[in-house]
KOLFI-181510 format. One record per atom (N, C-alpha, C): residue number from 1; atom name; x, y, z. Coordinates in nm, 3 decimals. Layout:
BEGIN
NODE     k    a        c1        c2        c3
NODE   NUM   CA         X         Y         Z
...
This chain:
BEGIN
NODE     k    a        c1        c2        c3
NODE     1    N     0.037     1.185    -5.282
NODE     1   CA    -0.036     1.253    -5.175
NODE     1    C    -0.150     1.194    -5.261
NODE     2    N    -0.258     1.169    -5.154
NODE     2   CA    -0.379     1.142    -5.155
NODE     2    C    -0.435     1.245    -5.098
NODE     3    N    -0.525     1.248    -5.184
NODE     3   CA    -0.679     1.353    -5.169
NODE     3    C    -0.807     1.275    -5.190
NODE     4    N    -0.850     1.334    -5.050
NODE     4   CA    -1.017     1.274    -5.036
NODE     4    C    -1.134     1.363    -5.024
NODE     5    N    -1.206     1.366    -5.101
NODE     5   CA    -1.339     1.465    -5.081
NODE     5    C    -1.456     1.405    -5.088
NODE     6    N    -1.561     1.469    -4.994
NODE     6   CA    -1.679     1.391    -4.967
NODE     6    C    -1.783     1.547    -4.961
NODE     7    N    -1.889     1.485    -5.002
NODE     7   CA    -1.982     1.600    -4.973
NODE     7    C    -2.052     1.588    -4.862
NODE     8    N    -2.084     1.663    -4.759
NODE     8   CA    -2.139     1.648    -4.623
NODE     8    C    -2.305     1.759    -4.634
NODE     9    N    -2.383     1.687    -4.607
NODE     9   CA    -2.540     1.742    -4.584
NODE     9    C    -2.545     1.718    -4.455
NODE    10    N    -2.663     1.798    -4.425
NODE    10   CA    -2.680     1.798    -4.267
NODE    10    C    -2.725     1.691    -4.238
NODE    11    N    -2.820     1.543    -4.309
NODE    11   CA    -2.845     1.461    -4.240
NODE    11    C    -2.693     1.380    -4.185
NODE    12    N    -2.591     1.376    -4.283
NODE    12   CA    -2.464     1.302    -4.317
NODE    12    C    -2.419     1.370    -4.172
NODE    13    N    -2.426     1.442    -4.099
NODE    13   CA    -2.370     1.524    -4.042
NODE    13    C    -2.378     1.506    -3.872
NODE    14    N    -2.588     1.492    -3.907
NODE    14   CA    -2.620     1.479    -3.761
NODE    14    C    -2.614     1.318    -3.755
NODE    15    N    -2.623     1.246    -3.823
NODE    15   CA    -2.550     1.106    -3.821
NODE    15    C    -2.422     1.083    -3.771
NODE    16    N    -2.333     1.149    -3.800
NODE    16   CA    -2.198     1.175    -3.738
NODE    16    C    -2.196     1.202    -3.614
NODE    17    N    -2.245     1.294    -3.578
NODE    17   CA    -2.286     1.355    -3.407
NODE    17    C    -2.357     1.270    -3.363
NODE    18    N    -2.440     1.256    -3.413
NODE    18   CA    -2.585     1.089    -3.331
NODE    18    C    -2.416     0.948    -3.291
NODE    19    N    -2.439     0.948    -3.366
NODE    19   CA    -2.240     0.794    -3.341
NODE    19    C    -2.168     0.864    -3.299
NODE    20    N    -2.119     0.957    -3.333
NODE    20   CA    -2.010     1.043    -3.235
NODE    20    C    -2.043     1.027    -3.071
NODE    21    N    -2.164     1.099    -3.051
NODE    21   CA    -2.226     1.056    -2.887
NODE    21    C    -2.215     0.888    -2.816
NODE    22    N    -2.245     0.829    -2.936
NODE    22   CA    -2.267     0.714    -2.858
NODE    22    C    -2.162     0.640    -2.838
NODE    23    N    -2.042     0.657    -2.919
NODE    23   CA    -1.903     0.627    -2.900
NODE    23    C    -1.866     0.720    -2.761
NODE    24    N    -1.889     0.814    -2.762
NODE    24   CA    -1.804     0.899    -2.615
NODE    24    C    -1.854     0.793    -2.523
NODE    25    N    -2.003     0.784    -2.524
NODE    25   CA    -2.058     0.735    -2.406
NODE    25    C    -1.988     0.567    -2.408
NODE    26    N    -1.975     0.536    -2.514
NODE    26   CA    -1.934     0.401    -2.457
NODE    26    C    -1.855     0.390    -2.416
NODE    27    N    -1.724     0.503    -2.471
NODE    27   CA    -1.609     0.492    -2.441
NODE    27    C    -1.590     0.570    -2.225
NODE    28    N    -1.664     0.673    -2.202
NODE    28   CA    -1.683     0.669    -2.049
NODE    28    C    -1.713     0.528    -2.029
NODE    29    N    -1.831     0.493    -2.040
NODE    29   CA    -1.849     0.365    -1.963
NODE    29    C    -1.740     0.271    -1.906
NODE    30    N    -1.667     0.265    -2.037
NODE    30   CA    -1.572     0.185    -2.025
NODE    30    C    -1.456     0.183    -1.956
NODE    31    N    -1.422     0.272    -1.960
NODE    31   CA    -1.309     0.374    -1.890
NODE    31    C    -1.383     0.344    -1.708
NODE    32    N    -1.507     0.411    -1.697
NODE    32   CA    -1.533     0.386    -1.554
NODE    32    C    -1.538     0.248    -1.501
NODE    33    N    -1.585     0.187    -1.621
NODE    33   CA    -1.528     0.028    -1.531
NODE    33    C    -1.416    -0.035    -1.551
NODE    34    N    -1.318     0.015    -1.617
NODE    34   CA    -1.180    -0.058    -1.641
NODE    34    C    -1.119    -0.125    -1.527
NODE    35    N    -1.105    -0.053    -1.382
NODE    35   CA    -1.017    -0.142    -1.297
NODE    35    C    -1.180    -0.202    -1.189
NODE    36    N    -1.295    -0.210    -1.238
NODE    36   CA    -1.426    -0.185    -1.106
NODE    36    C    -1.374    -0.368    -1.060
NODE    37    N    -1.405    -0.395    -0.980
NODE    37   CA    -1.416    -0.521    -0.917
NODE    37    C    -1.511    -0.598    -0.937
NODE    38    N    -1.524    -0.718    -0.991
NODE    38   CA    -1.653    -0.799    -1.003
NODE    38    C    -1.764    -0.815    -0.925
NODE    39    N    -1.877    -0.811    -0.990
NODE    39   CA    -1.986    -0.797    -0.932
NODE    39    C    -2.051    -0.921    -0.853
NODE    40    N    -2.055    -0.918    -0.744
NODE    40   CA    -2.130    -1.059    -0.685
NODE    40    C    -2.223    -1.107    -0.731
NODE    41    N    -2.259    -1.215    -0.752
NODE    41   CA    -2.413    -1.269    -0.780
NODE    41    C    -2.493    -1.233    -0.656
NODE    42    N    -2.637    -1.243    -0.684
NODE    42   CA    -2.698    -1.163    -0.588
NODE    42    C    -2.725    -1.306    -0.458
NODE    43    N    -2.668    -1.391    -0.456
NODE    43   CA    -2.672    -1.496    -0.357
NODE    43    C    -2.546    -1.470    -0.259
NODE    44    N    -2.447    -1.362    -0.278
NODE    44   CA    -2.323    -1.302    -0.172
NODE    44    C    -2.334    -1.167    -0.202
NODE    45    N    -2.352    -1.092    -0.054
NODE    45   CA    -2.381    -0.973    -0.083
NODE    45    C    -2.277    -0.888    -0.072
NODE    46    N    -2.253    -0.749    -0.123
NODE    46   CA    -2.153    -0.686    -0.177
NODE    46    C    -2.057    -0.659    -0.048
NODE    47    N    -1.925    -0.690    -0.037
NODE    47   CA    -1.860    -0.633     0.083
NODE    47    C    -1.844    -0.487     0.105
NODE    48    N    -1.866    -0.417    -0.006
NODE    48   CA    -1.816    -0.252     0.058
NODE    48    C    -1.650    -0.242     0.071
NODE    49    N    -1.605    -0.183     0.152
NODE    49   CA    -1.425    -0.163     0.151
NODE    49    C    -1.410    -0.222     0.295
NODE    50    N    -1.340    -0.342     0.327
NODE    50   CA    -1.307    -0.402     0.446
NODE    50    C    -1.195    -0.357     0.491
NODE    51    N    -1.167    -0.279     0.563
NODE    51   CA    -1.069    -0.226     0.624
NODE    51    C    -0.997    -0.302     0.754
NODE    52    N    -1.079    -0.317     0.845
NODE    52   CA    -1.062    -0.356     0.968
NODE    52    C    -1.140    -0.493     1.002
NODE    53    N    -1.105    -0.570     1.137
NODE    53   CA    -1.131    -0.676     1.149
NODE    53    C    -1.307    -0.648     1.199
NODE    54    N    -1.316    -0.544     1.208
NODE    54   CA    -1.496    -0.528     1.292
NODE    54    C    -1.517    -0.521     1.143
NODE    55    N    -1.522    -0.441     1.008
NODE    55   CA    -1.533    -0.481     0.899
NODE    55    C    -1.571    -0.619     0.811
NODE    56    N    -1.452    -0.728     0.882
NODE    56   CA    -1.482    -0.815     0.829
NODE    56    C    -1.589    -0.876     0.864
NODE    57    N    -1.583    -0.904     1.053
NODE    57   CA    -1.688    -0.966     1.058
NODE    57    C    -1.839    -0.918     1.078
NODE    58    N    -1.854    -0.813     1.060
NODE    58   CA    -1.984    -0.744     0.980
NODE    58    C    -2.024    -0.811     0.854
NODE    59    N    -1.931    -0.806     0.772
NODE    59   CA    -1.978    -0.863     0.630
NODE    59    C    -1.994    -1.045     0.611
NODE    60    N    -1.894    -1.112     0.700
NODE    60   CA    -1.940    -1.247     0.747
NODE    60    C    -2.063    -1.256     0.820
NODE    61    N    -2.106    -1.162     0.931
NODE    61   CA    -2.261    -1.168     0.975
NODE    61    C    -2.349    -1.199     0.868
NODE    62    N    -2.337    -1.063     0.734
NODE    62   CA    -2.415    -1.053     0.671
NODE    62    C    -2.470    -1.176     0.560
NODE    63    N    -2.309    -1.291     0.607
NODE    63   CA    -2.339    -1.405     0.494
NODE    63    C    -2.422    -1.531     0.641
NODE    64    N    -2.460    -1.479     0.732
NODE    64   CA    -2.507    -1.539     0.804
NODE    64    C    -2.422    -1.636     0.911
NODE    65    N    -2.310    -1.618     0.903
NODE    65   CA    -2.194    -1.654     1.004
NODE    65    C    -2.200    -1.605     1.135
NODE    66    N    -2.176    -1.678     1.230
NODE    66   CA    -2.109    -1.626     1.363
NODE    66    C    -1.984    -1.699     1.395
NODE    67    N    -1.885    -1.578     1.383
NODE    67   CA    -1.766    -1.657     1.380
NODE    67    C    -1.655    -1.615     1.484
NODE    68    N    -1.555    -1.686     1.549
NODE    68   CA    -1.462    -1.633     1.645
NODE    68    C    -1.402    -1.484     1.601
NODE    69    N    -1.418    -1.402     1.711
NODE    69   CA    -1.399    -1.243     1.671
NODE    69    C    -1.251    -1.225     1.620
NODE    70    N    -1.167    -1.300     1.636
NODE    70   CA    -0.985    -1.264     1.595
NODE    70    C    -0.979    -1.380     1.464
NODE    71    N    -0.903    -1.384     1.348
NODE    71   CA    -0.869    -1.441     1.296
NODE    71    C    -0.817    -1.585     1.334
NODE    72    N    -0.831    -1.686     1.324
NODE    72   CA    -0.736    -1.785     1.336
NODE    72    C    -0.616    -1.757     1.224
NODE    73    N    -0.617    -1.712     1.126
NODE    73   CA    -0.472    -1.700     1.054
NODE    73    C    -0.535    -1.571     0.919
NODE    74    N    -0.384    -1.532     0.931
NODE    74   CA    -0.412    -1.404     0.851
NODE    74    C    -0.262    -1.421     0.741
NODE    75    N    -0.268    -1.417     0.654
NODE    75   CA    -0.138    -1.414     0.536
NODE    75    C    -0.196    -1.324     0.445
NODE    76    N    -0.042    -1.314     0.362
NODE    76   CA    -0.080    -1.258     0.189
NODE    76    C    -0.054    -1.385     0.121
NODE    77    N    -0.135    -1.407     0.017
NODE    77   CA    -0.146    -1.525    -0.077
NODE    77    C    -0.086    -1.473    -0.222
NODE    78    N    -0.030    -1.524    -0.277
NODE    78   CA     0.044    -1.497    -0.431
NODE    78    C    -0.042    -1.566    -0.503
NODE    79    N    -0.197    -1.556    -0.574
NODE    79   CA    -0.247    -1.593    -0.667
NODE    79    C    -0.134    -1.627    -0.809
NODE    80    N    -0.112    -1.698    -0.861
NODE    80   CA    -0.074    -1.796    -0.979
NODE    80    C    -0.088    -1.732    -1.070
NODE    81    N     0.042    -1.686    -1.174
NODE    81   CA    -0.005    -1.631    -1.309
NODE    81    C    -0.094    -1.740    -1.392
NODE    82    N    -0.095    -1.853    -1.405
NODE    82   CA    -0.213    -1.946    -1.496
NODE    82    C    -0.241    -2.050    -1.347
NODE    83    N    -0.359    -2.076    -1.381
NODE    83   CA    -0.429    -2.219    -1.228
NODE    83    C    -0.369    -2.339    -1.301
NODE    84    N    -0.356    -2.414    -1.174
NODE    84   CA    -0.369    -2.547    -1.213
NODE    84    C    -0.478    -2.612    -1.180
NODE    85    N    -0.484    -2.717    -1.191
NODE    85   CA    -0.614    -2.815    -1.172
NODE    85    C    -0.693    -2.757    -1.068
NODE    86    N    -0.601    -2.758    -0.977
NODE    86   CA    -0.674    -2.712    -0.760
NODE    86    C    -0.670    -2.561    -0.793
NODE    87    N    -0.643    -2.460    -0.829
NODE    87   CA    -0.701    -2.322    -0.838
NODE    87    C    -0.788    -2.328    -0.959
NODE    88    N    -0.804    -2.420    -1.076
NODE    88   CA    -0.907    -2.411    -1.133
NODE    88    C    -1.044    -2.436    -1.116
NODE    89    N    -1.025    -2.590    -1.007
NODE    89   CA    -1.128    -2.588    -0.977
NODE    89    C    -1.214    -2.482    -0.833
NODE    90    N    -1.086    -2.460    -0.746
NODE    90   CA    -1.125    -2.359    -0.654
NODE    90    C    -1.188    -2.235    -0.712
NODE    91    N    -1.157    -2.203    -0.810
NODE    91   CA    -1.213    -2.071    -0.905
NODE    91    C    -1.355    -2.100    -0.954
NODE    92    N    -1.393    -2.217    -0.975
NODE    92   CA    -1.551    -2.256    -1.029
NODE    92    C    -1.613    -2.249    -0.899
NODE    93    N    -1.542    -2.269    -0.753
NODE    93   CA    -1.658    -2.238    -0.717
NODE    93    C    -1.665    -2.112    -0.682
NODE    94    N    -1.569    -2.034    -0.695
NODE    94   CA    -1.575    -1.867    -0.695
NODE    94    C    -1.702    -1.831    -0.827
NODE    95    N    -1.670    -1.915    -0.900
NODE    95   CA    -1.749    -1.855    -1.032
NODE    95    C    -1.891    -1.885    -0.955
NODE    96    N    -1.939    -1.960    -0.876
NODE    96   CA    -2.074    -1.972    -0.877
NODE    96    C    -2.080    -1.868    -0.762
NODE    97    N    -2.043    -1.804    -0.686
NODE    97   CA    -2.043    -1.661    -0.587
NODE    97    C    -2.051    -1.555    -0.661
NODE    98    N    -1.999    -1.561    -0.823
NODE    98   CA    -2.007    -1.406    -0.865
NODE    98    C    -1.875    -1.401    -0.869
NODE    99    N    -1.754    -1.397    -0.819
NODE    99   CA    -1.629    -1.432    -0.836
NODE    99    C    -1.526    -1.446    -0.965
NODE   100    N    -1.434    -1.405    -0.956
NODE   100   CA    -1.345    -1.483    -1.027
NODE   100    C    -1.210    -1.420    -1.053
NODE   101    N    -1.133    -1.523    -0.987
NODE   101   CA    -0.995    -1.489    -0.913
NODE   101    C    -0.882    -1.494    -1.068
NODE   102    N    -0.926    -1.485    -1.182
NODE   102   CA    -0.862    -1.482    -1.281
NODE   102    C    -0.810    -1.346    -1.302
NODE   103    N    -0.892    -1.291    -1.235
NODE   103   CA    -0.859    -1.116    -1.317
NODE   103    C    -0.783    -1.099    -1.175
NODE   104    N    -0.671    -1.170    -1.085
NODE   104   CA    -0.635    -1.115    -1.013
NODE   104    C    -0.476    -1.230    -1.021
NODE   105    N    -0.480    -1.283    -1.099
NODE   105   CA    -0.383    -1.373    -1.139
NODE   105    C    -0.230    -1.277    -1.133
NODE   106    N    -0.103    -1.326    -1.062
NODE   106   CA    -0.018    -1.275    -1.015
NODE   106    C    -0.006    -1.195    -0.916
NODE   107    N    -0.134    -1.178    -0.836
NODE   107   CA    -0.120    -1.023    -0.735
NODE   107    C    -0.119    -1.087    -0.618
NODE   108    N    -0.078    -0.994    -0.505
NODE   108   CA    -0.108    -1.076    -0.412
NODE   108    C    -0.202    -1.019    -0.338
NODE   109    N    -0.276    -1.111    -0.242
NODE   109   CA    -0.400    -1.069    -0.193
NODE   109    C    -0.397    -1.087    -0.044
NODE   110    N    -0.512    -1.063     0.053
NODE   110   CA    -0.501    -1.135     0.189
NODE   110    C    -0.638    -1.239     0.200
NODE   111    N    -0.573    -1.337     0.329
NODE   111   CA    -0.649    -1.394     0.307
NODE   111    C    -0.672    -1.416     0.458
NODE   112    N    -0.795    -1.417     0.513
NODE   112   CA    -0.837    -1.402     0.675
NODE   112    C    -0.898    -1.526     0.671
NODE   113    N    -0.885    -1.625     0.808
NODE   113   CA    -1.006    -1.733     0.791
NODE   113    C    -0.999    -1.735     0.973
NODE   114    N    -1.144    -1.789     0.955
NODE   114   CA    -1.198    -1.740     1.115
NODE   114    C    -1.246    -1.872     1.155
NODE   115    N    -1.253    -1.906     1.246
NODE   115   CA    -1.337    -2.019     1.338
NODE   115    C    -1.481    -2.031     1.329
NODE   116    N    -1.573    -2.105     1.264
NODE   116   CA    -1.748    -2.069     1.283
NODE   116    C    -1.766    -2.129     1.388
NODE   117    N    -1.868    -2.006     1.464
NODE   117   CA    -1.890    -2.084     1.614
NODE   117    C    -2.056    -2.169     1.576
NODE   118    N    -2.143    -2.122     1.467
NODE   118   CA    -2.256    -2.173     1.446
NODE   118    C    -2.234    -2.275     1.339
NODE   119    N    -2.126    -2.337     1.317
NODE   119   CA    -2.152    -2.447     1.205
NODE   119    C    -2.235    -2.596     1.287
NODE   120    N    -2.223    -2.669     1.160
NODE   120   CA    -2.371    -2.806     1.215
NODE   120    C    -2.297    -2.875     1.315
NODE   121    N    -2.358    -2.956     1.386
NODE   121   CA    -2.278    -3.003     1.525
NODE   121    C    -2.228    -3.134     1.432
NODE   122    N    -2.241    -3.166     1.303
NODE   122   CA    -2.185    -3.276     1.270
NODE   122    C    -2.006    -3.236     1.188
NODE   123    N    -2.029    -3.095     1.191
NODE   123   CA    -1.878    -3.071     1.163
NODE   123    C    -1.823    -2.966     1.231
NODE   124    N    -1.787    -2.964     1.362
NODE   124   CA    -1.751    -2.937     1.460
NODE   124    C    -1.622    -2.815     1.450
NODE   125    N    -1.567    -2.828     1.384
NODE   125   CA    -1.432    -2.788     1.336
NODE   125    C    -1.437    -2.714     1.170
NODE   126    N    -1.512    -2.597     1.146
NODE   126   CA    -1.561    -2.526     1.025
NODE   126    C    -1.462    -2.390     1.015
NODE   127    N    -1.411    -2.327     0.905
NODE   127   CA    -1.374    -2.214     0.879
NODE   127    C    -1.449    -2.170     0.775
NODE   128    N    -1.406    -1.982     0.738
NODE   128   CA    -1.423    -1.975     0.674
NODE   128    C    -1.330    -1.885     0.627
NODE   129    N    -1.305    -1.826     0.498
NODE   129   CA    -1.191    -1.815     0.462
NODE   129    C    -1.251    -1.676     0.338
NODE   130    N    -1.162    -1.585     0.370
NODE   130   CA    -1.232    -1.482     0.260
NODE   130    C    -1.082    -1.413     0.210
NODE   131    N    -1.081    -1.368     0.116
NODE   131   CA    -0.933    -1.331     0.000
NODE   131    C    -1.017    -1.184     0.010
NODE   132    N    -0.919    -1.111    -0.004
NODE   132   CA    -0.944    -0.945     0.024
NODE   132    C    -0.816    -0.868    -0.107
NODE   133    N    -0.868    -0.808    -0.153
NODE   133   CA    -0.769    -0.744    -0.265
NODE   133    C    -0.843    -0.576    -0.322
NODE   134    N    -0.731    -0.464    -0.213
NODE   134   CA    -0.732    -0.365    -0.212
NODE   134    C    -0.926    -0.326    -0.164
NODE   135    N    -0.931    -0.384    -0.019
NODE   135   CA    -1.023    -0.389     0.065
NODE   135    C    -1.159    -0.421    -0.010
NODE   136    N    -1.138    -0.525    -0.070
NODE   136   CA    -1.292    -0.545    -0.170
NODE   136    C    -1.223    -0.747    -0.158
NODE   137    N    -1.338    -0.763    -0.081
NODE   137   CA    -1.358    -0.896    -0.121
NODE   137    C    -1.400    -0.996    -0.231
NODE   138    N    -1.287    -1.078    -0.320
NODE   138   CA    -1.260    -1.097    -0.419
NODE   138    C    -1.301    -1.297    -0.432
NODE   139    N    -1.355    -1.329    -0.307
NODE   139   CA    -1.377    -1.473    -0.312
NODE   139    C    -1.342    -1.525    -0.158
NODE   140    N    -1.373    -1.630    -0.168
NODE   140   CA    -1.375    -1.696    -0.029
NODE   140    C    -1.444    -1.843    -0.027
NODE   141    N    -1.472    -1.880     0.105
NODE   141   CA    -1.520    -2.014     0.103
NODE   141    C    -1.551    -2.026     0.253
NODE   142    N    -1.613    -2.147     0.276
NODE   142   CA    -1.640    -2.198     0.383
NODE   142    C    -1.616    -2.359     0.394
NODE   143    N    -1.541    -2.428     0.480
NODE   143   CA    -1.438    -2.595     0.478
NODE   143    C    -1.442    -2.619     0.660
NODE   144    N    -1.429    -2.783     0.624
NODE   144   CA    -1.393    -2.827     0.763
NODE   144    C    -1.271    -2.854     0.735
NODE   145    N    -1.219    -2.904     0.860
NODE   145   CA    -1.088    -2.932     0.864
NODE   145    C    -1.031    -3.098     0.850
NODE   146    N    -1.128    -3.135     0.860
NODE   146   CA    -1.155    -3.289     0.861
NODE   146    C    -1.161    -3.366     0.673
NODE   147    N    -0.999    -3.439     0.712
NODE   147   CA    -0.962    -3.499     0.596
NODE   147    C    -1.098    -3.528     0.474
NODE   148    N    -1.209    -3.602     0.518
NODE   148   CA    -1.321    -3.617     0.439
NODE   148    C    -1.402    -3.478     0.497
NODE   149    N    -1.372    -3.359     0.463
NODE   149   CA    -1.471    -3.248     0.487
NODE   149    C    -1.538    -3.226     0.419
NODE   150    N    -1.567    -3.100     0.377
NODE   150   CA    -1.663    -3.014     0.283
NODE   150    C    -1.623    -2.871     0.266
NODE   151    N    -1.625    -2.833     0.118
NODE   151   CA    -1.611    -2.673     0.095
NODE   151    C    -1.751    -2.645     0.025
NODE   152    N    -1.740    -2.513     0.084
NODE   152   CA    -1.919    -2.491     0.028
NODE   152    C    -1.852    -2.330     0.008
NODE   153    N    -1.991    -2.197    -0.082
NODE   153   CA    -1.974    -2.105    -0.069
NODE   153    C    -1.958    -2.010     0.030
NODE   154    N    -1.955    -1.893     0.058
NODE   154   CA    -1.971    -1.794     0.155
NODE   154    C    -2.112    -1.824     0.188
NODE   155    N    -2.215    -1.782     0.158
NODE   155   CA    -2.318    -1.793     0.197
NODE   155    C    -2.371    -1.930     0.292
NODE   156    N    -2.434    -1.918     0.428
NODE   156   CA    -2.469    -2.005     0.493
NODE   156    C    -2.611    -2.075     0.424
NODE   157    N    -2.592    -2.183     0.415
NODE   157   CA    -2.701    -2.298     0.397
NODE   157    C    -2.810    -2.290     0.503
NODE   158    N    -2.941    -2.262     0.451
NODE   158   CA    -3.051    -2.285     0.573
NODE   158    C    -3.054    -2.461     0.613
């Protein structure tokens, strides 16, 4: 049997109460943010909840793009548990926008691809793809269909 005795003064009691308060606040903050979606950088507006096609179109318009009203493609994508070189490079693009797909490894996400109407005259066939998990944008890109095409972040460059 092990017995521990301690002398408790008012100063020690006050310190313990203050330390406990800080720990409780930290725990509450961590618990509230445990399942929070990553915040986008200031260059990419927050998506809010995107449930309908009209929600997605409004979000895309906030990025500066005019797209066809119906997606060219919508599909479910399974993000791999471990990223190969291609996914790692794609995730680097996402990181520049404030997203991190590694948070969704092994998850099924929705991908919607829209044809861009106001693309550059040099790239008439450009598309915008967004990845959505639980009604929130978790990533995306703008790309061309050409073999020597481009890929960039979601926000339209002036």
